[in-house]
N, C-alpha and C positions, 0 to 999 in steps of 0.2 A: 542779062539785063532785065528781061521780063520778071524774073522772080525779084529782083530789086524794086521794080515798080510796083509789083503786087504787093510787097511787104510794106512799102510806103503808104499806098492807097489804104490798106488794112489799118496801118497806124492812124492815119487820118481819120478813118471812120470810127476807131476805138475813142480817139479824141473827141470827135463830135458827141458821141454816145456819153462820154463822161460829162462834158458840158451840159448836154441836156439832162441828165440825172442831177447833176449839181444844181440846176435851177429849181428842182423840186424842194431844195432846202428853204429857200426864200418863198416860193410859191406853195402856200399850206393847203392848197385845194386838195380836198379829199383825204387830208391827213386825219389819222384816228389814234395817235398815241400822243399822250403828253408826258414828257420826262422832266421831272423837277430835279434840278442839278445844283449841288452845293447848299450852302447855308448862308443866312443872312449874316453880313451885309453882301456877300458874294454868292448871289443866288439868281438863277434864270430858269425859265420854264422853256424847253425846246418842243416843237411839233414835229412829228415824224410819221412815217407810213409803215404799219406793221408788216406789210408784205416785203418791203425792202429790208427792214431790220432782220426779220426771220431768215430771208435767204442768204445775209451776208455775216450772221453770227450766231453760232450754236447756243452762245449765252442767251441772246434773245429769242431764239427757237423756245427755250424752255421758260424763261421769264413771262412771255406772252402767250403761253399756253393757258387754255382753259382752266387747268388745276390751280395755276399761280396768279394769273393777271387778275387786276381789279378795274373796274369801270366805272366812270362818273355816270350822272344822271343823262348825259347826251350820247352815252355809248362809247366814249373814248377810253382807251387803255391809259390809266394812270400809273405811272412808273417813277420811283424815287431813287436817285444816286446821289446821296448826301456826301459821299466820300470822295467824289470827283468834282473837282472845280470847273466852272462854265467854259473857261478858256481851254482847258484840256478836252472837255466834251466837244466843244465846237470843232477841233480838229478831227476827233474821232468820227464825228457825224459826217464830216466832209469825206473822209476816207470811205466810210460805209456806202455813200451815195455815189462817189465818183471813182473809187478804185485807186485813187493816188492822192498824195498830199506832199506839200513842200515844207520841210521842217527845219531847212538849213539856218533859219533864224532863232531856232530855239536855243536857249542857255542850257547848262547842266540840270539845274534844278527841275526846269519845265519839261526837259526830256525825260527825266527820271520820273516825273509824274505821268507823263504820257505813257512810258513804258509799263509802269504798274497798271494802269487803266486799261491798256491794250491787252494785257495778259488776262485782267479779271474779266473782260467782255470776250475773251477768247478770240481775239483777232490777231492771229499768229503771223500773218505776213506784216501787218503793221509793226507788231513787236519786233520782228527781224529787222525792219527798215530802221526802227529808232535805234536798235543796238548798233548797227553799222554807222549811223550818224554819230553815235556818242564815241565809238571806238576810233574813229577816223578824225573827228572835227574837236572833240571835247576831251581829250587826252589828260591835259593839266586839270581840268576840273575834276576828273575821274580819280586822279592821284591825290588831290587835295581833300576829296570827300569819300576816300575809299571805304572807310567803315560804314558810312551810310549806304553806299552802294552795296556792299557786303551782306547788309540786313535783308534786303529784298532779293538779291542775286541767289542767295543760298536757299531760299524758299521756294524756288521756282525752276523746275528742269528745262523750262521752255527759254531760259536766258542763256543758252549755250555760248552764243557768239561773246557775250560780255564776260561769261564766266572765264571761257578759254583766253580771252585778251587779259584779263586780270592775273590769271594764273601765270601767263607768259611774262607779264610786267613784273611780277613779284620774283619769278626765277631769275630774270635778267638784272633785278636791282633789289635783292632781298632787304636792304636797308630801309626801304619803303614801310614794311611791316615788322621787321626784325629789329628795329632801331630802338634807342633808349627809351622811346614811349610805348614801347611794347604793345603795338596794335593787335599783334597776332593773339594775345590772350582773349580776344573777342571771338576767334575762331571756334566753331564747333569742330567735333571729331572728324566728321566727313571732309571737311574743307581743308584741315590740317593733313589728313591721309592724302588727299589729292595733291597738295604740294610736295609731301615727302616722297612720293612715288614717281615724281617728275624726274627725268634723267638730266634735265637742263637747269636744275636749281644751282645756282653759282654761289656755294658756300662750302667752306671746308667741313668734311664730314662730322668733325669733332664738334664744330660750332652748331651744326644741325642738331646734334645730340643734345648738346647743353640747352639749346632753345627749346627743345622737345620736352626735357625734364622740367624746365622752368615753366612752360605752358602745363604740363601734366601736373605739377603741384599746385598751380593757380586753380586749375580746374577741379582738383581734388579738394581743395580748401573750401569749395562752395558746399560741400556736404560732409566733409571729414577734415576736421582741422589738424595740420602736420606741423610739428615743431620744426624751427629753423635748423636745429643741430640734427643732421642726418644720423649720427652715432647714437643719438636717444631713441630713435624710432622703434617701435614695437613691430611685431609680425603683422599686426593689423593695419599699421601705417603703410608698410610695403604692399600689402595686399590691396589697400585700397587705391594706392598710385599704380600699381599694375593693372587693375581694373580699368583705370582711365586711359592707360597707354596702350592697352591690350592689342588693338588694331594697328597701332602706329609702330610699335617696336619692331615688327619684322621688316619695316620699310627702311631701317637704317642700313647703310652699306658699311657694316662693322669692319670689314676687311680692307677697307680705305682708310681707316684711322690707324696712326702709327701705334706700335706695340706700347710705347710709355704712356700715350694717352688713353688707350684701350684699358690698361690696367688702372690707371690714376683716376680717370674720369668717368669709366664705365664699369667694369667688372669690380673694383674694390668698393666703391661706395653703392653701387645699384645691382649687385649679384643677385639680390633677392627677387628682383622683377623680371629678370631674364629666365627663360625656360631652361630646364635641365639639358635638353639637347643643344641649345644656342650656347650655353657656358661651355659644354665639352668641345663643340665645334671651334670656339675661340682658342681654347687651350691646345688642341690638336694642330690648328692650323699654324699657330707660331711656334710649336715645339717639334712637329713632325713635317719636315720639308716634302711638298708634294701632296700633302694631304687635302682632299676635296671635301668640303662641308656636306652633311648629309641633305640640306636644302639648296646647295649650290651656292654661287656668289654672284649677287647683283651686280651689273656692269658698273664700272666708274661712271660718276655724272659728267656730262659732255660739258664743252665750253665752245663758244662760237669763235673766240679769237684767241690765238696763242700770244698773249701779251702779258707782261709784268706790270702794265700801266693801267690799262682800261679793262672794263667788263663789256659784255654784249649789249647792255643798256646804251652805252656810249657809241657802240658800232650802229645801233639803230638811229641815233641822233646824227651821227655822221653821214649815214647813207641818205638820210632825209635831206641834208644840206647838199649832197652832190646832186641829188633829183630835184632841188629846188622845191620842196613841198612847201605849201602855203605856210610861211612863218607866222603870218597874223593869227592863224588858228592853232599855233603850236602843234602841228602835226609832226609826227615821227612814225616810223616802221614800228609795228608792234610784234607780229609773229612771223612773218615771212620776209627776211632780210635778204634783199636781191643781189647783195655783192658779197663776195669771198674776199677776206682780208689775208693775204699770204705774206708772212713775215720775211722781210728782206735783209734786216740789219737791226742789231740791238746793241747798244753802247757797252752795257756792262758785260756782254758776250763776245763782241766783235771789236770794240775799241772804239773811240770816239773821233779818231783822226779822220781828216777830210780824204785822205788817200783810200781807206777802207769804205767810206760812205760812196765815194764815186765808183769804186771798183764793183760794189754789189748793187748799186741803185741806177747807174748811168743810162743803161739800155732798156729800161723799164718805162712804159708809158703808162701814167696813172697811179699816183702814189699819194699816201696820207703819212705825214711826219707827226709824231707824238714826242713832246718832251715834258718830264715831270720836274717841276722847279725844285730845286734843293732845299729840303727841310720844310717842305709844305705839300699841301694836297693839290696844288694848282697844276693843271695840265695846259700847256701851249701847244699849238701846231698848226698845220696848213696842209691844204689839197692842191696838189699839182697835176693837172689833167695832162700834161705833156711830159718829156722825159726831162732828166737832169744832165743829159749829154751837152757837152758845149757845141756852140754854134759853129758852121762850117764857113769859111771865108775863102775868098779867090785871091791868090797871089798875082804877081804881074805876068806870070807865064800862063795863067788861067788854071792852074792846078788848085783843087780844093785843099784846105788845110784846116786843122781844127785849132780854134782860137783859145787862149787860155781863159777867157772870160768874156761874159755878155750877157744881155737881157734877152727873155723871151715872151713873146704875146701868148697869153693864156686867159681868154675872157671868162672862163668858169672856175677859175682859182679862187679860193678864200682861206682866211686865217681864222682862227677860233681860239677859246680858252673856255675851261670850266673847272669846277672845284669837285673833286672825288667824293668829297664828303657832304655836298650840298645837292639840292634839286636841280635838275637840267633846265628849269625855267630860269635860272640865274647865269646860263651859259652866254657867252658873247660870240657872236658871228660877225665877220667883215670881209664882204666881198671886193674884189679888185675893182678900182674905177680908172686907174691908168693902165690899161690892159697891156700896152706894148712894154711894160716894165713890171709885169706880173711876177716872173721869175728870174732869178739872177744865178748863173751858172759860172763857177770858177773853181780851178783845181786846188786853189788855196783855202777854201771854205767848205762848209757842209752845206746843208739846205738853207736857201735864203730866198725870202718872199718880198718883193718889192725893193724898193731903194734903201729900204731899212727897217721895214714893217715887222718883220721877224727874221732875224739873221743867226745863224749858229755857226760856230767854229769850236771844233773840240766840244768840251762840256760847257763852253761860255756861249751866251745868247745875248742879243740885245734887241730893243723894240722902239722904233721911232716912226710915227704915223706918216707915211708919204703916199704910197700908191693904193692904198686900200682905204674903204669907207671910214673906219674909225679904229682906235687902238683896242687891242685885246687884253692888254695888261698895263698897270700903272708904272711897273718898273721899267726903268730904261735900260738896265743890266741885270742879267741873272746867270746864276749857274744851275746845272741839271743833275740831278741824282742819276738820270737814265733817260735814253731815248731811243724811240723805235721807229722804222720806216716799214711801211706795208704796200704791197702791190694790190690794188684794188681791181678786181675782175668780176665782170658780169657773170653770175652763176649760170645763166642759160647758154653763155658761149664757152664755157670750160669743157 
């Protein structure tokens, strides 16, 4: 108890110290630094104390040294920062003086400016603070402005938090950069290599190879024009492409590619950019059973979820909904996914009948149901925090019997929908409002949410808003190509 009191008192003393130092920003008594920030019409002169600036920033220790600093007629250091706007510098100055700052109100663009400025002024703790804010509260903005963010992230080794976040997002949802707009064409070799070496990149290996070749041709064309018809390429053309791809070629998992694709899309057209040893290894691996390539075999890329419907980016979103992360800030888990998704049932493998569903899922507490609507990219589903077991009733003799049907109370239940080929920002979430009718259990049906909000029987489903906040689909009736049920388990308790 004494230790807790001691910590509390120390915290109060530090807060008092922060307030006292913060007052020096307004009280310019004995200030000796004039910092001209921004350019007209967005221009402001800040007054500061050289002793505080030097003690808090390695940048200012150099900038205010006798060799670099300039002084006016009154002996004040005069310092210009035209590339930082006054609003950003005001936050920086408060951090320098107070040791803390609240940036929760900053939007994506202002946060990016603050991050770039904090790095330039070598304020590493502030830089880390801003990166955490961006990766937790500004995910949608990051995804919408991913190329702009890459421009400064790739130039600075100090942005590790943001870099790892973006790499994780790309690996879980490659379409963000490997889509038709070909954002990845803007990557430099270093960042492309960082993506390729990740075990969690969720793309078929042959697709990864095809994207790498497209990227390599685009980069090569910046200094050596390649013809569209590969069959007309000269030795110099292949040599130029190999030079571009030299550090990336070894990162492809060639032995995770089917033999037809390996021949048709890798060796046949691009044999000349592969090393002699790699070519030999590929031939021997497929022609000599048990042969181990000289350089070994890179492990298969990992997946977070055993699903034929969703990828790990959707798992991140579902986990955030389970934990009720702040929807207004569009938060969802980025790197550390807290729940394990264990497949219980898959329609195309186990069957769509109600009996199979109940046999595999009834005794399980905490499940996610996913259904892919026939002939579309739409996924419908729901979260049941309790079991699908039918309720127990008492007969006239006081013996418990299992009823054939009944509703269950589940205050944390929700239903949802999203499109596999669209951004997560368009996903629909609907939480239960009639809690005592959140879940319907019946031996004659599959998973059912509400009094009709999302019901499934076989591969047929229906949706009429009754017990949940809003509708998650505009179709009253639908058929499914497949459906899956997962047991949701807290990883810490497995």
